[in-house]
N, C-alpha and C positions, 0 to 999 in steps of 0.2 A: 833396491829394486825399484822402489818409487821412481827415482831419477830415469831410469833406464826406460820405464813406462812412459813418463812424460815426453822422453826424447821421441820414442817412437810415434807417439800422437801428432809430432809437428807435422805441418804440410811441407809438400813437394813444390818449389817454385820452379816455373817453366816460363822462359820468354823468347820472343821473335820480334822481329822488325813490324810484323804485322800479325796476319791471322794464320800463316803457312805453318808455323809451329803447331798449330792445333791437330796436325796430323800426328805428331810426335806425342803430344798429350793425350790423344785418343788411344794410342798405342800402349801408353803406360797405364792408362786406366784400365783397360783389357787386361794387362799383365797382372796390375796390381789393384785389384779393385777396393781393397782397404784403404788405401792411399788417399788422403785429402789434397787435391790439386789447388794451386793458385797460379793462373795463367797471366802474362801480361804482354801484350801486343802494342807494340810502340808505333801506333798509326799516324801519330803526329809527325813521325821522321822516316816513315817507308818512302822509297825502300833503301834499305842498307846498302845493297850491291852496288849503289853510284856514290856511297859516300866514302870519305877519307879514312884510313886505319884510325887516326886519331879522333875523329868524330864518333867511329863506332865504339870506340873504347871509352868515350867520355858517355855516350846514351848506356852502355852495358853496366858502367859503375853506377849512374844514378839509378837504373833498374834494379840491379842487385841489392843496393842499399835499400829500397822499396821493399823488395820481396823479404831481405831479413828482418826489416820491422814488422813484417807480417809471421815471423816466428817460423821459418823454414828450415828445415834439417838440412835440404839438398837444394840446389839450382842447378835447373837444366838448362844450358844454352841452345835452344831449339832453332838455332838460327846458324847456317854455314858461314856467312859474312863476319857475326859477330864470335862464333868459335875459331875462325881463323885469326881475327883480328885482336881479340879481347881476352880468351882464355887464360893466358900466362898472367895478364896483367890482373885479372881478378883474383887468380890463386895466390897471387903475392899479397895484393892489397887486402883480402879478406882471409888472410891464413890463419887457420884454426877456428873460423867463426862458423862455417859451413862447408858441406861437400859440393864439389862442382862436378858435372858431366857435361861434355860438348858432345856435338852431332858428327864430328870429324872422325875421332881415334876409333870409335865401336864400327864405322863403317870401313876404315881401312882395315881394321882387323879381319873384318868378314871377308873381304876380297882377297887379302894377302894370304890368309889361311888356307885359302883353295886353290893358291899357287897358280893364277892364271899368268899367261905371258903377254898378253895385251890387253890392255885396260883402257878405258875411255872414261872421262870424267867431264860431266856438264854442270854447269851451276852459273851463279851470277858472276858480273865482272869484278867484284871485290874478291870473291872465293878463289877464281882462277888468276887473278892478279899476286895474290899471295904466295902461290904457288905451294900451299900446304899440301894438299891430296899428293901431288908428283913427288914431292919431298918425302912424305911419310911413306908412302908406298915404296919407294926406292929404297928407303931406309930398312924396311923390313923384307925385301923382296927386291935383291939387286939386278936379277934379270929380266924384270918387268919392264915392257914399252909403255910408257904412259902416253897418252894424247888427251890433253885439255883443252875444253873450248868453253868460251863464255857463251850463253844462251839468253840473253836479257829479254826478249820477247815472250819466253814462256810464262813467267810469274804472271805478268799482267793479263796475259790471254788467259790463264786459269781462272785468276779472280774475276774476270768479266763473264766467265761462263762458258767461253770459247774452246771446248775441248769436246773430244768424241764425235767429231763432225769434220766438215771440207776445210775450216779454216784451220784446225789444229793438225790436220793430216799434212797441210801444206807447209806449214811453219815446221814441223817435226822432220819432214822430208828434206826441207831446207837447210837444215841444221845437220841432221845425220846421214844426209848423202854427201857430205864432204870426203873426199878421198882418204883422208887420214882416219877416217872411222870404218873404213871396208874391212880391216882386217881383225878388229877386236874380239875377244873372247868374252869380255865382260864390260858393262856400263854402270859407272856410279851415278845415281841420280843425286847429286850433291847441293839439292836445295829442297827444303820441306815442303814445297808447293807440288815437287813432280810426282809424289806418289799418285796424284789425282790422274796422271796420264801416263802410269806405269804400263797398263794394259796396252795403251796405243803404242807405246815404244816396242814392247815385246812383240806385237804384231808386225810391226815395220821390219824387224830383225827375224820375222817368220819363227820365232822362239829359237833361234838359235846362238843368241846371245843371251850371257845371264845378266837380267838388269837387277839391281841391288839398290834399294832406298835405305833411308837411316831410320823407320819407323820402329820396326820389330827388333833391329840390333842394339837402338838406344834403349829402349823399354827394357831389353834384358841385361844390358851394362847396369841401368838404374837399379833392377831388381838385384844383383850381383851383388853391387857396391852396398847396399842398404842391408842385405843379408850378412856380408862380411863385418860391417860395421855394428851389427845387432840393433837395425834401426826400422826394421820392417813393421808397419802399423798393424794391430792386431784387428782392428775395426775401423770403419768411417763413420763417424757420427754426424757429419753436416755436409752440405752440397759443396760442391768444388765451385770455385769462384773464378770468373773471367773478367779481366779489365782490359781498358784500352785507354791509349793516352789522349785519343781524338775520336769520339764517338759519331757515328753516322749510320742512319738505317740500312744503308747497302752493307757496311761490314758486317751488321748482326745477319743480315740474309746471307751472305757468303759464308759467314763463320760455321754456320750449321752444317754447311757442305764438307768444310774442311773436318770438323771435329765428328761427323756422322749423326748427330743428333742435335735437338733443340737446345740452346743455351742463352743465358741472359747476359749481356754485355754492359759492364760498369766503366764509368769514365773515372779514372786516377789521374788527375793532371799535376803530375809530379815535376813538371817544368816551370 
């Protein structure tokens, strides 16, 4: 029983190319308040959306090694680009050492379980280039018509605070006004930045399109897997930890917008 208790008290590691994954971290904390979180944002290499798959895999392996050194019982890949490029590599490389959850599979399950016929996906260039959402959706729901589009302006726009205003309205209209998105029933926000503009996107579609993001569905997937493995923490005895690979004051200011409360960023130069 002592070994189980020790395993339960280990941390959940969460990583992203920057600070967008804090939206997922916040959802996990709200769903599982007893869990201790260790977050790593690779701000030295952001954005991953413009990087090669090989580079993303290298970064993800190094970050996962760091999180394992912090005694993490699970690692959540809170980045769609890394989930697309590196998830299977991490499973193979760290087999039996920790649990992994990505942000793609829970979101795919959420949309296919509802049986939508016409599904849109917006994400970074790397995620769209991988075709991972289209392939996984079609595998689970052959009848689905999937329209995917890279929307590289959205993440930097959000990080700079240009949302819920004229600039974001214009950018969203430019992307979502394309003809291939005119018939969609559901839209997947396949980037962890995009929950911050979810309301704007719902308004754009006059609330007639189901808009799904990865925050709550990933938090629920984490909860279910920890429960299945008998690894749910009984209590949290220390503050959550937040690391970045390259600290700037602007990142710290933006981080609290993504996480929803004040946090202290620490620098972990793992490179």
